[in-house]
C-alpha positions in Angstrom: 0.5 6.4 -47.8 0.4 9.6 -45.9 3.3 11.6 -44.3 3.5 14.0 -41.4 6.2 16.2 -39.9 7.0 16.5 -36.2 5.9 20.1 -36.2 2.3 19.1 -37.0 2.0 17.0 -33.9 1.7 18.6 -30.5 2.0 15.5 -28.3 5.7 15.9 -27.1 6.7 12.2 -26.9 4.9 11.3 -30.1 6.6 14.2 -31.8 10.0 12.9 -30.7 9.3 9.5 -32.1 8.3 11.1 -35.4 11.6 13.1 -35.4 13.6 9.9 -35.0 11.7 8.2 -37.8 11.4 11.1 -40.2 13.3 11.3 -43.5 13.4 13.8 -46.4 12.0 11.4 -49.0 8.4 12.6 -48.7 7.1 16.0 -47.9 4.6 16.7 -45.0 1.0 16.7 -46.3 -0.4 18.8 -43.4 1.7 21.9 -43.6 3.7 24.0 -46.1 7.0 23.7 -44.2 9.7 21.8 -45.9 10.4 19.4 -43.0 11.4 15.8 -42.8 8.4 13.6 -42.3 7.3 10.0 -41.2 4.6 7.7 -42.5 1.3 8.0 -40.6 1.1 4.2 -40.7 3.8 4.2 -38.0 1.7 6.6 -35.9 -1.4 4.4 -36.5 0.5 1.4 -35.1 1.6 3.4 -32.1 -2.0 4.5 -31.5 -3.1 0.9 -31.8 -0.7 -0.1 -29.1 -1.8 2.7 -26.8 -5.5 2.0 -27.2 -4.8 -1.8 -26.6 -2.8 -1.0 -23.4 -4.7 1.9 -21.8 -8.2 1.8 -23.1 -11.2 -0.5 -23.3 -14.2 -0.4 -25.7 -17.4 1.1 -24.3 -19.7 0.8 -27.3 -20.8 -2.8 -26.9 -22.0 -2.7 -23.3 -25.5 -3.9 -22.4 -26.7 -0.4 -21.8 -25.6 0.7 -25.3 -26.7 -2.4 -27.3 -30.0 -3.1 -25.5 -31.1 0.3 -24.3 -29.5 2.5 -27.0 -27.6 4.7 -24.5 -24.7 6.8 -25.6 -21.4 5.0 -24.9 -19.1 6.3 -22.2 -15.9 8.0 -23.3 -15.2 9.2 -26.8 -15.5 7.9 -30.3 -12.5 6.7 -32.1 -11.9 9.9 -33.9 -12.0 12.0 -30.7 -9.8 9.4 -28.9 -7.1 9.7 -31.6 -7.4 13.5 -31.7 -6.8 13.8 -27.9 -4.0 11.3 -28.0 -1.9 12.6 -31.0 -2.9 16.3 -30.9 -2.5 16.1 -34.7 -4.5 18.0 -37.5 -8.0 16.7 -38.1 -7.1 15.5 -41.6 -4.2 13.5 -40.2 -6.5 12.0 -37.5 -9.0 10.9 -40.2 -6.2 9.1 -42.0 -5.0 7.4 -38.7 -8.7 6.3 -38.0 -8.7 4.7 -41.5 -5.5 3.0 -40.9 -6.7 1.7 -37.7 -9.8 0.2 -39.4 -7.4 -1.7 -41.7 -5.2 -2.9 -38.8 -8.2 -4.1 -36.9 -9.9 -5.9 -39.8 -9.3 -9.8 -40.0 -9.6 -11.0 -43.5 -10.0 -14.6 -42.5 -13.0 -14.0 -40.3 -14.3 -10.9 -42.1 -14.7 -9.2 -38.7 -13.2 -6.2 -37.1 -11.6 -6.4 -33.6 -14.0 -3.8 -32.3 -17.0 -4.5 -34.5 -18.3 -2.9 -37.6 -19.6 0.2 -35.9 -17.6 3.2 -35.0 -16.1 2.1 -31.6 -16.0 4.2 -28.5 -13.3 4.0 -25.8 -12.7 4.8 -22.2 -9.6 4.6 -20.1 -9.2 1.2 -18.3 -10.3 1.7 -14.6 -7.3 -0.3 -13.5 -4.1 -1.8 -15.1 -3.1 -3.7 -11.9 -3.8 -7.2 -13.2 -0.2 -8.1 -14.3 1.3 -7.2 -11.0 -1.7 -8.7 -9.2 -1.1 -12.0 -10.9 2.6 -11.8 -10.1 1.7 -11.1 -6.4 -0.4 -14.2 -6.2 2.4 -16.3 -7.8 4.8 -14.7 -5.2 2.4 -15.8 -2.4 2.2 -19.3 -3.7 6.0 -19.4 -4.0 6.5 -18.3 -0.5 4.0 -20.9 0.8 5.3 -23.8 -1.2 8.9 -23.2 -2.3 11.4 -21.1 -0.2 10.8 -18.2 2.0 14.2 -16.8 2.4 16.2 -15.6 -0.6 13.2 -16.3 -2.8 14.2 -14.8 -6.2 10.6 -14.6 -7.4 9.7 -12.5 -4.4 12.8 -10.3 -4.6 12.2 -9.6 -8.3 8.6 -8.5 -7.7 9.3 -6.4 -4.7 12.0 -4.6 -6.6 9.4 -3.6 -9.2 6.9 -2.5 -6.5 9.1 -0.7 -4.0 12.2 0.2 -6.0 11.0 3.7 -6.8 9.4 4.6 -3.5 12.2 7.1 -2.6 11.0 9.2 -5.5 7.3 8.5 -5.4 4.8 11.3 -4.7 1.1 11.2 -4.0 -1.5 13.3 -5.8 -0.7 16.3 -3.6 3.0 16.0 -4.4 3.9 14.7 -0.9 6.6 11.9 -0.5 5.4 8.5 0.4 8.3 8.1 2.9 7.5 10.4 5.8 9.6 11.5 8.8 8.9 10.5 12.4 10.7 11.7 15.5 11.9 15.0 17.0 10.3 18.0 15.3 8.2 15.7 13.0 4.4 15.7 13.0 4.6 12.1 14.2 6.6 12.0 17.4 4.7 9.7 19.7 3.5 6.2 19.4 1.1 4.2 21.8 1.7 0.6 22.7 -0.4 -1.7 24.9 -0.4 -5.1 26.4 -3.3 -7.3 27.6 -3.2 -8.7 31.1 -5.7 -11.2 32.4 -4.4 -11.3 36.0 -3.2 -8.6 38.3 -0.1 -10.6 39.2 1.1 -10.7 35.6 0.4 -7.1 35.1 2.2 -6.1 38.3 5.3 -8.2 37.3 5.4 -6.5 33.9 5.0 -3.0 35.2 8.0 -3.3 37.4 9.9 -3.0 34.1 7.5 -1.3 31.7 10.1 -0.2 29.2 10.9 -3.9 28.6 7.5 -5.5 28.9 5.5 -2.8 27.2 8.2 -2.2 24.6 9.2 -4.5 21.8 10.0 -8.1 22.8 13.7 -9.1 23.0 15.2 -11.0 20.0 14.4 -14.7 20.0 11.3 -14.6 22.3 8.7 -12.6 20.5 5.7 -14.2 18.6 5.3 -13.8 14.8 3.3 -10.8 13.8 2.0 -9.2 10.6 5.4 -7.6 9.8 7.8 -9.9 11.7 8.7 -13.5 12.0 8.8 -15.5 15.2 11.7 -14.3 17.5 12.3 -11.3 15.2 12.1 -8.0 17.2 9.6 -5.3 16.0 7.7 -2.6 17.7 4.0 -2.4 16.9 2.4 0.8 17.9 -0.5 3.0 17.0 -1.0 6.7 16.6 -3.9 6.9 19.1 -4.7 5.0 22.2 -8.1 3.9 20.8 -6.6 2.2 17.9 -3.9 0.6 20.2 -6.5 -0.9 22.4 -8.5 -2.2 19.4 -5.3 -3.8 17.9 -4.4 -5.9 21.0 -8.0 -7.4 21.0 -8.5 -7.6 24.8 -11.3 -9.9 26.1 -14.0 -8.6 28.4 -12.7 -8.8 32.0 -9.1 -8.2 31.1 -7.0 -5.1 31.6 -4.8 -3.2 29.1 -1.7 -1.4 30.3 -0.9 1.3 27.8 1.9 3.8 27.5 3.1 6.5 25.1 6.5 6.2 23.5 8.5 9.1 22.3 10.5 8.8 19.1 13.9 10.1 20.0 15.8 10.2 16.8 14.7 10.8 13.2 13.1 7.8 11.4 11.8 7.2 7.9 8.4 5.4 7.6 6.8 4.2 4.4 3.2 5.6 4.5 0.9 3.0 2.8 -1.9 5.6 2.6 0.2 7.9 0.5 1.6 5.0 -1.5 -2.0 4.1 -2.5 -2.3 7.6 -4.0 0.9 7.7 -6.1 0.5 9.4 -9.4 2.4 9.2 -12.7 5.1 11.8 -13.2 4.0 15.0 -14.8 4.0 14.8 -18.5 4.1 11.1 -18.7 3.1 10.1 -22.3 0.9 7.1 -23.2 3.4 6.7 -26.2 6.3 6.1 -23.8 6.5 2.4 -23.2 7.9 3.1 -19.7 4.5 4.7 -18.8 2.8 1.2 -19.2 4.7 -0.4 -16.4 4.5 2.9 -14.3 0.7 2.8 -14.7 0.4 -0.9 -13.9 2.5 -0.2 -10.8 0.4 2.9 -9.8 -2.8 0.9 -10.1 -1.5 -2.0 -8.1 -0.3 0.3 -5.4 -3.9 1.4 -5.1 -4.6 -2.1 -3.7 -1.4 -2.7 -1.8 -2.4 -1.0 1.5 -5.5 -3.3 1.7 -3.4 -6.4 0.8 -0.9 -5.6 3.6 -3.4 -4.5 6.3 -6.4 -6.8 5.6 -7.9 -8.5 8.7 -6.5 -12.0 9.3 -8.2 -14.4 11.6 -5.9 -16.1 14.1 -6.2 -19.6 12.5 -4.7 -18.3 9.3 -2.0 -15.9 10.6 0.9 -18.3 10.1 0.1 -18.7 6.4 -1.2 -15.2 5.5 1.4 -13.3 7.3 4.2 -14.8 5.2 3.8 -12.3 2.5 3.6 -9.2 4.7 6.6 -10.5 6.6 8.5 -10.8 3.4 7.7 -7.2 2.4 8.8 -6.0 5.9 12.1 -8.0 5.5 12.7 -6.6 2.1 12.2 -3.0 3.2 14.2 -3.4 6.5 17.2 -4.8 4.7 17.2 -2.4 1.7 20.2 -0.2 2.2 19.3 2.4 -0.5 15.7 2.9 0.7 16.7 3.1 4.3 13.2 2.6 5.6 12.8 2.2 9.4 9.2 1.1 9.5 5.7 1.2 7.9 2.6 3.2 8.8 -0.6 1.6 7.6 -4.4 1.6 8.3 -5.7 -0.3 11.3 -7.8 -3.4 10.4 -9.4 -3.3 13.8 -10.4 0.3 14.0 -12.3 0.6 10.7 -16.0 1.1 10.3 -17.9 1.2 7.0 -18.3 4.8 5.9 -16.4 6.1 8.9 -13.1 7.9 8.8 -10.3 5.9 10.6 -9.1 7.9 13.6 -5.5 6.6 13.6 -3.0 4.3 12.0 -0.8 1.4 13.0 3.0 1.8 12.9 5.6 -1.1 12.8 9.2 -0.3 13.5 11.8 -2.8 12.2 14.5 -4.1 14.4 16.9 -1.2 13.7 14.5 1.2 15.1 12.4 -0.8 17.6 14.5 -0.7 20.9 13.3 1.2 23.9 15.6 3.1 26.2 16.0 1.3 29.7 14.6 -1.9 28.2 18.0 -3.5 28.6 19.8 -4.1 31.9 19.9 -6.5 34.8 17.1 -5.1 37.1 13.6 -3.7 37.1 13.2 0.1 36.8 10.1 0.6 39.0 8.1 -0.5 42.0 4.3 -1.0 41.4 1.2 -1.0 43.7 -2.1 -1.8 42.0 -4.4 -1.7 45.0 -5.1 0.7 47.9 -6.4 -0.8 51.1 -8.5 0.6 53.9 -6.4 1.5 56.9 -8.4 -0.4 59.4 -10.6 -2.6 57.3 -10.8 -5.3 54.6 -11.8 -2.9 51.8 -9.6 -2.2 48.8 -10.0 -0.5 45.5 -8.0 -0.4 42.3 -5.6 2.6 42.4 -2.4 1.8 40.5 0.7 3.7 41.5 4.3 3.4 40.2 7.6 4.6 41.7 10.5 4.7 39.2 13.9 4.0 40.7 16.8 6.3 40.2 19.4 5.0 38.0 22.3 6.2 35.7 21.4 7.3 32.3 22.0 4.3 29.8 25.0 4.3 27.7 25.4 2.3 24.5 29.0 2.4 23.5 29.0 -1.0 21.9 26.1 -0.2 19.5 26.2 1.4 16.1 22.5 2.1 16.4 21.0 3.5 19.6 17.4 3.0 20.9 14.9 5.1 18.9 12.1 5.1 21.6 11.7 6.3 25.1 8.6 5.5 27.2 6.9 8.6 28.6 6.7 7.8 32.3 3.8 9.9 33.0 1.7 8.4 30.2 1.0 5.0 31.8 -2.8 4.2 31.8 -4.5 0.9 32.7 -7.9 0.3 31.1 -10.5 -2.1 32.4 -12.2 -3.8 29.5 -15.9 -3.8 30.3 -17.5 -4.4 26.9 -16.5 -5.2 23.3 -18.5 -3.9 20.3 -18.6 -5.7 16.9 -19.8 -4.4 13.6 -21.4 -7.3 11.7 -22.8 -8.2 8.3 -25.5 -10.9 8.5 -26.1 -13.5 5.8 -29.3 -15.5 5.9 -29.0 -19.2 5.1 -31.7 -20.2 2.6 -33.3 -23.5 2.7 -33.5 -25.1 -0.8 -34.8 -28.4 -2.2 -31.7 -28.9 -4.4 -28.2 -27.6 -4.8 -27.9 -28.7 -8.4 -29.2 -25.5 -10.1 -26.6 -23.2 -8.6 -22.8 -23.1 -8.3 -22.0 -23.9 -4.7 -18.7 -24.2 -2.9 
């Protein structure tokens, strides 16, 4: 048995654990101070747990075994030295103890082989939460959607700490939008396939270009059917791509000013969340924090992945559950989500904008309520003495009293910029594709086919 005092270990959290376990029965073997000490066997067990949790062996890969290359990472001695920051004599004892821990007397084999093992940090620890996410998906599809305890429990783990989360640059993952904030304008468009339907809508653009009224809107990525939500984009280009207009149609697009302060969860920043400064691998809370961090790396893709129309009803269940959770959470007080566009991406190309969804409490547009239209519209201009005409849209907004909302606890958060209306003719659509040739074979028995 070998004993070490807290003063001989520089890793702060491990030093604290040694302090808690130390007694005066045995002196420290690594210094001349008369300090209480703890058994290094305990430290070896803690190191075993850390290695099993945060590391993977790198000394038995094909490159090492068959081609004799140097393993990635560090050997066991260096790994323990960096973990514990203990004297080298103590590190050698810990390595010896680990060899005993890892040896299985029944099989005569060691957990990591007979040679000196090398280790690297695991590239991701997201698997436990990833498995729980898949179980939640299945539960939402087959059990109950509303008040689903499995979904609520998992979403608490994932989102419960976002108010305190910071990305790698120290920026909060919940960002401001609205007056005096960098994000103060959103773009929203609507596809029209006939001039008649477009003219009808533009007589009340605040209502028909804004978010649908409660009870009549279609289901979307972040809202159920009939549940109001405002889907916008940070650029007109992303907005047009998101509404997926067919060739020959027109898109009416307007800018909407955010008129009061809002809080948006930024999925890009959430994917770059880091552990708190000084987080120790010997602290068991770091394990769950690292699992959550690595899962958050994938969450943006999970929530914004392209979904074909045929699968929307099924695949949107999970994203709708996430939005419902965030919208109803009193403590987090999130008004919406900003996330990458699935339509505006190209491989290797930086996305030029993002999507924003505002939940019901922040999705209403000024002047969208009322009993009458707010404008007169003319789409065509005609020759004075001939049959010719050309598309030249004009709008005349009617004078009206400023809206007053005395009966509401929450006022509209958006105002359409009347001078921002633009109508786009969709003349062509471009697709990025990835071809897969179909190989003709004589038999399908020699491969795994689905």
